[in-house]
Legacy VTK file of the C-alpha trace (Angstrom):
# vtk DataFile Version 3.0
C-alpha trace
ASCII
DATASET POLYDATA
POINTS 258 float
-0.153 0.156 -0.241
2.463 2.437 0.670
5.928 2.209 -0.517
8.672 4.683 -0.490
6.139 7.110 0.752
4.078 6.229 -2.168
0.780 4.578 -2.629
1.097 1.635 -4.689
-1.092 -1.115 -5.754
-4.413 1.332 -6.497
-4.746 -0.543 -9.743
-7.683 -3.324 -8.940
-8.990 -1.133 -5.877
-12.190 0.764 -5.237
-12.502 4.048 -4.236
-14.294 2.461 -0.861
-11.077 -0.191 -0.842
-8.818 2.796 -1.129
-10.721 4.391 1.776
-10.425 1.584 4.384
-6.692 0.921 3.342
-5.880 4.776 4.178
-7.952 5.018 7.030
-5.965 1.848 8.457
-2.690 3.526 7.453
-3.381 6.719 9.664
-4.711 4.600 12.385
-1.153 2.614 12.561
1.062 6.104 12.239
1.002 8.545 14.707
2.626 11.166 12.845
-0.503 10.908 10.488
-2.757 11.689 13.430
-3.794 15.357 11.749
-4.633 13.502 8.787
-8.165 12.813 7.934
-9.822 10.844 5.042
-13.237 10.833 4.250
-15.802 9.917 1.418
-17.626 12.904 -0.469
-16.820 16.872 0.277
-18.822 19.547 1.634
-20.710 19.937 -1.673
-21.668 16.554 -1.937
-21.205 14.307 1.252
-22.401 11.177 -0.297
-20.765 11.729 -3.811
-17.936 8.934 -5.096
-15.204 11.295 -4.100
-12.302 10.427 -1.691
-10.983 13.752 -0.007
-7.521 13.429 2.401
-6.797 16.607 4.204
-4.072 17.275 6.510
-4.891 19.829 9.455
-6.814 22.475 6.805
-5.184 21.584 3.741
-6.807 19.471 1.259
-3.912 17.092 0.127
-5.644 15.032 -2.481
-9.272 14.684 -3.790
-9.897 11.880 -6.240
-13.310 10.633 -8.042
-13.928 7.072 -9.173
-12.739 7.490 -12.610
-9.095 7.788 -11.252
-9.236 4.118 -10.878
-8.707 1.441 -13.805
-10.327 -1.314 -11.927
-10.036 -4.985 -12.770
-13.018 -5.750 -14.807
-15.509 -8.313 -13.080
-15.882 -11.751 -14.619
-19.071 -12.663 -12.728
-22.040 -10.744 -12.592
-24.736 -11.404 -9.857
-28.037 -10.022 -10.358
-30.766 -9.300 -7.940
-34.585 -9.308 -9.646
-36.947 -6.754 -8.336
-39.630 -4.108 -9.275
-38.127 -0.933 -8.025
-41.230 1.221 -7.362
-41.576 1.816 -3.284
-44.822 -0.081 -3.324
-42.983 -3.136 -3.656
-39.882 -2.817 -1.647
-41.212 -5.391 0.651
-42.759 -7.934 -1.442
-42.167 -11.327 -2.046
-41.422 -10.717 -5.983
-38.233 -8.578 -4.640
-36.487 -11.116 -2.685
-33.580 -11.452 -5.303
-32.351 -7.745 -4.926
-32.951 -8.127 -0.972
-30.455 -10.975 -0.970
-28.060 -8.669 -2.883
-28.706 -5.333 -0.484
-27.859 -7.580 2.606
-24.400 -8.576 1.018
-24.150 -4.703 0.773
-25.271 -3.591 3.967
-23.068 -6.754 5.891
-19.784 -4.765 3.853
-20.655 -2.026 4.973
-21.307 -2.768 8.769
-17.928 -4.839 8.860
-16.204 -2.067 7.164
-17.104 0.619 9.441
-18.484 2.354 6.296
-21.985 2.712 7.280
-22.010 6.265 8.090
-21.313 7.083 4.152
-24.527 5.619 3.298
-25.046 2.543 0.485
-22.502 1.907 -2.088
-25.120 1.296 -4.386
-24.324 3.540 -7.626
-26.815 4.723 -10.589
-25.431 3.675 -13.858
-24.858 6.843 -16.026
-26.633 5.801 -18.859
-28.384 2.173 -18.487
-31.665 1.543 -16.369
-29.655 -0.128 -13.482
-28.150 0.371 -9.963
-24.776 -1.295 -9.391
-22.207 -2.302 -6.263
-18.682 -3.554 -6.533
-18.229 -5.462 -3.144
-15.191 -7.524 -2.288
-14.620 -8.512 -6.278
-18.022 -9.088 -6.846
-20.167 -6.709 -9.160
-23.841 -6.743 -8.140
-26.778 -5.462 -10.015
-30.070 -4.316 -9.449
-32.024 -3.770 -12.808
-34.399 -0.544 -12.211
-36.542 -1.272 -15.358
-39.440 -3.022 -13.567
-39.426 -7.070 -13.505
-40.284 -7.734 -16.741
-37.899 -5.837 -18.720
-34.938 -7.066 -16.458
-33.363 -8.372 -19.663
-32.920 -5.065 -20.887
-30.649 -3.881 -18.352
-28.693 -6.764 -17.752
-27.699 -7.768 -21.021
-26.625 -4.547 -22.055
-24.131 -4.011 -18.689
-23.115 -7.560 -19.220
-22.217 -6.577 -22.858
-20.341 -3.255 -21.253
-18.544 -5.513 -19.040
-18.065 -8.191 -21.403
-19.360 -10.501 -19.091
-20.115 -14.101 -21.022
-23.789 -15.309 -20.338
-22.722 -18.286 -18.149
-21.040 -15.787 -15.890
-24.522 -13.581 -15.593
-25.933 -15.361 -12.018
-29.794 -14.244 -11.408
-31.118 -14.252 -7.782
-34.941 -14.362 -7.721
-37.991 -15.801 -5.996
-39.367 -19.252 -6.817
-42.971 -20.093 -5.283
-41.982 -24.208 -5.967
-39.741 -24.076 -3.500
-40.502 -23.673 0.518
-39.643 -20.503 2.560
-36.140 -20.666 3.942
-34.719 -23.016 1.229
-32.953 -22.446 -1.855
-31.851 -24.020 -4.647
-29.063 -23.342 -7.538
-29.647 -24.292 -11.476
-26.810 -24.354 -13.875
-29.573 -22.839 -16.842
-32.719 -23.663 -17.850
-36.241 -22.305 -19.069
-38.022 -19.316 -17.415
-40.768 -21.389 -16.135
-43.500 -18.893 -15.225
-40.999 -15.980 -14.099
-41.187 -12.848 -16.292
-37.955 -11.271 -14.887
-35.822 -14.515 -16.240
-38.033 -14.754 -19.468
-36.816 -11.507 -20.341
-33.257 -12.152 -19.582
-33.667 -15.263 -21.721
-34.644 -13.089 -24.676
-32.274 -10.540 -24.186
-29.233 -12.660 -23.713
-30.283 -14.824 -26.498
-29.823 -17.962 -24.270
-30.868 -20.135 -21.490
-27.315 -20.806 -20.461
-27.043 -18.262 -17.473
-27.166 -19.734 -13.664
-29.908 -19.037 -11.097
-30.078 -19.025 -7.331
-33.829 -19.642 -6.195
-34.911 -18.617 -3.182
-37.947 -20.137 -2.192
-40.936 -18.075 -0.816
-43.236 -20.784 -1.044
-47.387 -20.611 -1.984
-50.776 -20.111 -0.608
-52.881 -21.921 -3.383
-55.931 -20.076 -1.888
-54.324 -16.507 -3.242
-53.957 -15.627 -7.152
-50.306 -16.195 -7.961
-49.945 -12.671 -8.807
-51.585 -11.418 -5.674
-49.228 -13.655 -3.843
-45.680 -12.632 -5.271
-46.872 -9.233 -5.256
-48.096 -9.182 -1.551
-45.975 -7.491 1.351
-43.827 -10.142 3.149
-45.481 -11.309 6.668
-43.816 -10.442 9.677
-44.313 -14.041 10.503
-42.206 -15.110 7.385
-39.580 -12.854 7.463
-37.100 -14.879 9.907
-37.887 -17.851 7.866
-37.341 -16.208 4.425
-33.821 -14.735 6.343
-32.585 -18.564 6.186
-32.996 -18.732 2.530
-31.212 -15.219 1.868
-28.121 -16.629 4.202
-28.140 -19.568 2.100
-27.999 -17.592 -1.290
-25.301 -15.537 0.089
-23.277 -18.360 1.251
-23.471 -19.473 -2.145
-22.317 -16.201 -3.933
-19.133 -16.347 -1.652
-18.188 -19.499 -2.613
-18.736 -19.243 -6.370
-16.788 -15.871 -5.744
-13.516 -17.745 -3.992
-14.063 -21.168 -5.443
-15.908 -20.359 -9.057
-18.277 -22.638 -10.484
-16.579 -25.501 -10.737
-18.362 -28.298 -8.462
-21.018 -25.940 -7.537
-23.746 -27.022 -9.536
LINES 1 259
258 0 1 2 3 4 5 6 7 8 9 10 11 12 13 14 15 16 17 18 19 20 21 22 23 24 25 26 27 28 29 30 31 32 33 34 35 36 37 38 39 40 41 42 43 44 45 46 47 48 49 50 51 52 53 54 55 56 57 58 59 60 61 62 63 64 65 66 67 68 69 70 71 72 73 74 75 76 77 78 79 80 81 82 83 84 85 86 87 88 89 90 91 92 93 94 95 96 97 98 99 100 101 102 103 104 105 106 107 108 109 110 111 112 113 114 115 116 117 118 119 120 121 122 123 124 125 126 127 128 129 130 131 132 133 134 135 136 137 138 139 140 141 142 143 144 145 146 147 148 149 150 151 152 153 154 155 156 157 158 159 160 161 162 163 164 165 166 167 168 169 170 171 172 173 174 175 176 177 178 179 180 181 182 183 184 185 186 187 188 189 190 191 192 193 194 195 196 197 198 199 200 201 202 203 204 205 206 207 208 209 210 211 212 213 214 215 216 217 218 219 220 221 222 223 224 225 226 227 228 229 230 231 232 233 234 235 236 237 238 239 240 241 242 243 244 245 246 247 248 249 250 251 252 253 254 255 256 257
């Protein structure tokens, strides 16, 4: 990190990773006690800017365009409907899994006070986050058009379709359980149907989080219904199983996971 008074090894770091590296460096060296590092500035406190000051003097201010980040090879997509009224519905559990990864990272790294690391893409209808080498994606197109954002972003990042992992809800799986699948049809899920159409293939992995099914309730009303309080703890177990799989995928790759 620090070599002969210079910062090194920045090529594969994100702005957030550099922030924590510098913060640790300041904490470890008493002669840097007047130095302060923060994300954002006075005008835009949550903007993706890293600012380092020494006393009252600004030393450096970098934006995320300074970094030539290593391109990710695996994209994790969390399906959802982005509108406020759908946030707590069963149909949004795919995004909930990814959001939990983001929030866990922030909590463990001490970065919660800087807000969420989800960023809006400048041109495409999606939010994304880089967490510990993963590229997480939340389409903001609406569920039935998810593939438009996913295919365009995969093309931009040069990620192969077989490395696009989609996390979503499945009514055929009990609440609290999850299943993975290497490929296959869309079944009755319109988000998956859209991704197949836009990617032009069924050859992409899926992480299916169980939401169960109440046959006395019409399917559309069930998946778009709010998650009841008495189901949330059980559903969290499914989230955690999906997250465990994602981290195993990150560390071990696809081999032996399907």
